C-alpha positions in Angstrom: 96.9 92.8 76.0 96.4 96.1 74.0 97.4 99.3 76.4 101.4 99.9 76.2 102.1 100.6 79.5 100.8 97.3 80.8 103.1 95.6 78.4 106.0 98.1 80.2 105.2 96.9 83.2 104.7 93.0 82.8 108.3 93.2 81.0 110.0 95.0 83.6 108.8 92.7 86.3 109.7 89.3 84.0 113.1 90.6 83.6 113.7 91.9 86.7 116.7 88.7 88.4 118.7 88.0 91.3 121.4 90.2 89.9 119.3 93.2 88.3 115.8 93.6 90.4 113.9 96.0 87.9 110.6 96.0 90.7 111.0 100.2 91.6 110.7 100.4 87.6 107.6 98.4 87.0 106.4 100.2 90.5 106.7 103.7 88.7 105.2 102.5 85.5 101.8 101.2 87.9 101.9 104.5 89.7 101.1 106.6 86.7 97.9 104.4 85.4 96.8 103.8 89.4 93.2 104.8 88.9 91.7 107.9 92.1 89.4 104.9 93.2 88.6 101.8 93.5 85.4 99.6 94.2 84.4 96.9 96.4 81.3 95.0 95.6 80.0 93.6 98.7 77.1 91.5 100.2 75.8 93.4 102.9 76.3 90.8 105.7 78.1 90.7 109.3 81.4 90.3 108.0 80.9 93.4 105.4 80.2 95.1 108.4 82.7 94.3 110.7 85.2 94.8 108.1 83.7 98.3 107.4 84.0 98.5 111.4 87.8 98.0 111.2 89.1 99.2 108.5 89.7 95.5 106.6 89.4 93.6 103.7 89.6 90.1 103.6 92.2 88.5 101.4 92.3 84.9 100.5 94.1 82.2 97.8 92.8 83.0 94.5 92.1 78.9 94.6 88.9 79.8 96.6 87.5 82.5 93.8 85.0 81.4 91.9 87.2 81.1 88.4 89.0 77.4 89.0 91.4 78.9 86.1 92.4 82.4 88.4 95.8 83.0 88.8 96.7 79.1 87.7 100.1 78.6 87.0 101.1 76.0 84.8 104.5 75.2 83.6 104.9 71.6 82.4 107.4 69.7 83.8 108.9 68.1 80.4 110.1 71.4 79.6 111.6 71.8 82.6 113.3 68.8 82.4 114.8 69.4 79.3 116.1 72.7 80.1 117.5 71.0 83.1 119.3 68.4 81.5 120.9 71.2 79.2 122.3 72.6 81.6 123.7 69.4 83.3 125.1 68.5 79.8 127.1 71.7 79.6 128.6 71.5 83.3 129.1 67.6 83.1 128.7 66.5 79.4 127.1 63.0 81.0 123.4 64.3 81.5 122.1 61.0 80.8 123.8 60.1 84.3 121.2 61.7 85.7 118.1 62.0 84.0 116.0 59.6 86.4 116.9 62.2 89.2 116.0 65.4 86.5 112.8 63.8 86.1 111.9 63.6 89.1 112.9 67.2 90.0 111.0 68.5 87.1 107.7 67.2 88.6 108.6 67.9 92.3 109.4 71.9 91.0 106.3 71.6 88.8 103.9 70.4 91.7 105.1 72.7 94.5 105.0 75.9 91.7 101.3 75.6 92.6 101.7 75.5 96.1 102.5 79.5 95.2 98.7 80.2 94.6 98.3 79.2 98.5 100.9 81.7 99.5 99.2 84.7 97.6 96.4 86.8 99.6 94.4 88.8 97.0 91.6 91.1 97.4 89.9 92.6 94.2 87.9 95.9 93.8 87.0 97.6 90.3 88.0 100.6 88.5 83.9 101.1 88.4 81.2 101.3 90.6 78.1 101.5 88.3 78.4 97.7 86.8 75.1 95.9 86.1 77.4 92.9 86.0 78.9 93.2 89.2 76.1 94.2 91.2 74.6 91.3 90.4 77.4 88.8 90.8 79.0 90.6 94.0 76.3 92.6 96.1 73.7 90.4 96.5 71.6 90.9 93.0 71.8 94.3 93.4 70.2 94.3 97.5 74.5 95.0 98.9 76.8 97.6 98.9 79.9 98.9 96.9 82.9 100.5 99.0 84.9 103.2 97.5 88.5 103.8 98.3 90.2 106.9 97.4 93.9 105.8 96.8 94.7 109.7 96.4 96.0 110.8 100.0 97.7 107.6 100.3 101.2 107.8 99.9 103.6 106.1 97.4 104.9 103.9 99.5 101.6 103.2 101.6 101.4 99.5 101.7 98.2 99.3 100.6 98.8 101.3 97.2 101.8 99.7 96.7 100.5 96.2 97.0 97.9 97.2 94.3 98.1 95.3 90.9 96.4 95.9 87.6 94.8 92.5 86.2 95.6 91.2 82.5 93.0 89.8 80.9 94.4 86.9 78.2 92.6 83.9 76.4 95.8 81.6 77.4 97.5 81.0 80.6 100.4 83.0 81.6 103.4 81.4 80.0 106.1 80.6 82.5 108.8 79.1 80.3 111.3 81.9 81.1 110.6 81.5 84.7 111.9 77.5 84.0 114.4 78.5 81.9 115.6 80.6 85.3 115.0 77.7 87.3 117.8 75.5 85.3 120.6 78.4 84.9 122.5 80.3 87.0 120.9 81.3 90.0 121.8 85.4 89.7 119.1 85.0 86.6 116.5 84.1 88.7 113.0 85.8 87.5 111.3 85.6 91.7 108.0 88.0 90.2 107.2 86.0 87.4 104.9 84.0 89.8 103.4 86.7 90.9 102.4 87.9 87.5 100.7 84.6 87.4 98.6 85.7 89.8 97.4 89.1 87.6 96.1 87.2 84.8 92.7 86.1 83.9 91.0 85.0 81.2 89.4 87.6 79.0 85.9 86.9 79.6 86.4 88.6 82.7 87.4 92.1 81.4 84.1 93.7 82.1 85.2 93.7 85.9 88.0 96.0 85.2 90.1 95.0 88.0 92.7 95.5 90.7 93.7 93.1 93.1 95.5 93.7 96.1 98.2 91.0 96.8 100.2 90.2 99.7 103.0 87.3 99.8 102.9 84.9 102.9 106.0 82.9 104.0 104.0 79.5 104.3 100.7 78.0 103.7 98.3 79.5 106.0 94.7 80.8 106.7 93.0 83.7 104.7 92.6 86.1 106.9 92.0 90.4 106.8 94.6 93.1 105.8 94.5 96.6 106.7 92.7 99.0 104.8 92.0 102.6 103.9 88.9 104.7 105.5 86.7 104.1 102.8 85.3 107.7 101.8 82.4 106.5 100.3 79.5 103.5 99.8 77.0 103.1 97.5 73.4 101.1 98.1 72.0 98.7 95.0 69.0 99.4 94.0 67.0 97.1 95.9 68.5 98.5 99.6 66.2 100.6 101.3 67.4 103.6 103.8 66.0 101.9 106.9 67.7 98.1 105.8 70.9 100.2 105.6 71.2 102.2 108.3 69.7 98.9 110.9 72.4 96.5 108.9 75.7 98.3 109.6 77.8 100.2 111.9 77.4 103.6 110.3 74.8 105.1 112.6 76.8 103.8 115.3 79.7 105.5 114.5 78.3 108.6 112.8 81.3 108.5 110.1 78.9 108.9 107.1 76.3 111.0 105.9 72.9 108.8 105.1 71.5 110.6 101.4 69.6 107.9 99.8 70.8 105.6 96.9 68.4 106.3 93.8 68.5 104.7 90.5 66.4 105.5 87.4 65.2 103.9 83.7 64.8 105.0 80.3 63.0 103.2 77.2 66.7 103.1 75.9 69.1 102.5 78.5 69.3 99.9 81.2 68.9 101.3 85.1 71.7 103.7 85.5 72.5 105.2 89.1 72.8 108.9 89.9 76.1 109.7 91.5 74.9 112.0 93.0 73.0 109.4 95.6 75.8 107.9 98.0 77.1 107.6 101.4 79.6 110.3 102.0 83.0 110.3 104.5 82.4 112.7 106.9 84.9 115.4 107.0 87.9 115.0 109.3 88.0 111.0 109.1 91.4 109.7 109.1 92.4 106.1 109.1 93.8 104.7 112.4 96.2 102.4 113.2 95.6 99.0 111.7 95.5 95.8 113.3 97.1 93.4 110.5 96.6 90.1 112.2 92.7 90.5 112.9 90.8 88.2 112.1 87.1 87.9 111.1 86.1 84.5 109.4 85.4 82.8 106.4 83.7 85.5 104.3 
């Protein structure tokens, strides 16, 4: 993690306790580095069209992502058991009496912690719209689209803006030792934001994605679902999308929300394909985000 602001953001969340919350300080740091626009690469299918029509995005558990280690929560039960034993020894002077129970509590806690992956519903975005790799991976081999969301009109406390977080790339899984120490210690030292941080760590090989992710937490395990999103500001078509295809397969023509300039690409002898930034769909002036239904269900995407 080379950027100092990211380390400052992480430190605030790690040190945030029940007694001394530091979430507002962390959000203030994040706000200074929030990109003006973020992008969602999508296949051109019925789910994408429905989400565009209803101003929603699909959120799901990181366990459904293409990387099985995404947001992996790892806390060795033996570490927690040792910490619990030390805590009981201080309180009772006879921790060995409870050794069997301590081991079981530690095992159950480590197991239950992994459920947090299913309590977090995530939608991933990128800082860039011209990544050839992401056009290939997430936009149907350049046949799909890339949706731009302009964050600048959104107020500071807007739910979509507030719940956007940077992703941190690392060779190691997120270290939950401090979280384990807090579980074994006094209640006022509990560090509630550390599981969220684990949701933001990915293997360093993914850093080309330059990801920001929208994260919402649900009180109990439930089905993946859509969440409200701002009205898109622009939509880019992939190299192998055609103008008639785009008009016929989406709701753009019906709603007349977008202009229809054509997406173009060019190549040279020395560079791979690069998009011309002037060729995209633009929102028509005067479109404002309506009130959206957070409970709208579209189905698996």
